C-alpha positions in Angstrom: 74.9 131.3 67.4 76.9 132.4 64.4 78.3 135.3 66.4 79.8 133.0 69.0 81.3 130.9 66.2 82.8 134.0 64.5 84.1 135.4 67.9 86.2 132.2 68.2 87.5 132.5 64.6 87.9 136.3 64.2 91.5 136.5 65.5 92.6 133.7 63.1 90.7 135.5 60.3 92.6 138.7 60.9 95.9 136.8 60.8 94.9 135.0 57.6 95.1 131.6 59.1 91.7 130.2 58.2 90.9 127.8 55.3 88.9 129.3 52.4 85.5 128.1 53.6 85.9 129.5 57.1 87.4 132.7 55.7 84.3 133.3 53.5 82.0 132.4 56.4 83.6 135.0 58.8 83.9 137.6 56.1 80.2 137.3 55.1 79.1 137.5 58.8 81.3 140.5 59.5 79.7 142.4 56.6 76.3 141.9 58.2 77.1 142.1 61.9 78.4 145.4 63.5 79.5 143.8 66.7 81.6 141.2 65.0 83.0 143.8 62.6 84.0 145.9 65.7 85.7 142.8 67.2 87.6 142.2 63.9 88.7 145.9 63.9 90.0 145.5 67.5 92.0 142.4 66.6 93.5 144.2 63.6 94.6 147.1 65.8 96.0 144.7 68.4 98.1 142.8 65.8 99.3 146.1 64.2 100.5 147.3 67.6 102.2 144.0 68.4 104.0 144.2 65.0 105.2 147.7 65.8 106.9 146.7 69.0 110.7 146.5 68.9 112.3 143.1 68.8 114.6 142.6 71.8 118.1 141.5 71.1 119.9 138.8 73.0 123.0 139.6 75.0 126.3 139.0 73.1 127.5 136.3 75.5 124.3 134.4 75.7 125.3 131.7 73.2 128.6 131.1 75.1 126.8 131.0 78.5 124.2 128.5 77.2 126.9 126.2 75.7 128.9 126.2 79.0 125.8 125.5 81.0 124.8 122.7 78.7 128.3 121.2 78.9 128.3 121.4 82.7 124.9 119.7 82.9 125.8 117.0 80.5 129.1 116.2 82.2 128.9 113.0 84.3 129.2 113.7 88.0 131.8 111.5 89.6 131.7 111.0 93.3 134.9 110.1 95.0 135.2 106.6 96.3 135.6 106.6 100.1 138.7 105.1 101.7 136.8 103.1 104.2 135.1 99.7 103.6 131.7 99.8 102.0 128.9 98.6 104.2 127.5 95.3 102.6 124.2 95.2 104.6 122.2 97.6 102.4 123.1 95.5 99.4 122.2 92.2 101.1 119.0 93.5 102.8 116.7 92.9 99.8 117.9 89.3 99.1 117.8 88.5 102.8 114.2 89.8 103.0 113.3 87.7 99.9 114.9 84.6 101.4 113.0 85.0 104.7 109.8 85.7 102.9 110.2 82.5 100.8 111.0 80.5 103.9 107.8 81.8 105.7 105.8 81.0 102.6 107.1 77.4 102.4 106.4 76.8 106.0 102.9 78.1 105.8 102.2 75.9 102.7 103.7 72.8 104.3 101.6 73.4 107.4 98.4 73.8 105.3 99.2 70.6 103.3 100.5 68.3 106.0 98.6 69.7 108.9 100.0 71.1 112.1 100.9 67.8 113.5 99.1 65.3 115.7 96.4 66.7 117.9 97.2 66.7 121.5 95.0 64.5 123.7 94.3 65.4 127.2 92.6 62.9 129.4 90.3 64.1 132.1 87.7 62.6 134.2 85.0 64.6 132.5 82.2 62.4 131.0 82.5 64.3 127.7 86.1 63.4 127.1 87.3 60.3 125.3 90.8 59.1 125.9 92.6 56.1 124.4 95.4 54.9 126.5 97.5 52.1 125.2 98.7 49.4 127.6 101.5 47.1 127.4 99.1 44.5 126.2 97.3 44.7 122.9 94.1 46.0 124.3 93.3 49.6 125.0 91.0 51.0 127.7 88.5 53.6 126.6 87.4 55.9 129.3 84.4 58.1 128.8 80.7 57.7 128.3 79.7 54.1 129.0 
C-alpha cells in the first residue's frame, strides 16, 4: 500500500513540491524500496531532459497581431439599417399570443364557475323522459311516468 502512495507522490518529491512530512515519508520509503527508487530516478531523468529542451521564441509580430485581433473582436458590430419598413408582426407575436392565452384562460374559468349555461331539454314520448312545458296559464303539464 505504501508503494502505491509513493508512486502518486514521487514526481512531486523529485520536483521538491511536497510538504516536509510527505517529503520525509517518500524519502524514507525510497531508501528501503528498490522499485520506488527506480521510479524516482526515472522521474529525475525526465525532468532533467525537459529542462534541457530549448525554449521556443515567439514571432516578432505576435504581440501586434494579438492586439489587432483583440481590438477587432471587441469592436461592436454595427449592422446597417434597411431602407424598407420593419415588419411589426414578429414584435407583436408574443404579446398577441399572451393576450389570446389570457382570454382562453378567463373563458375557461368563467365556464367552470358559472357553468356552461342552461341544460337543453328535449321532450320525447319515451317513458323515461320528464319534460316540463309551461302553458299560458299558471299550471304546467308534466309528461312522463305516471
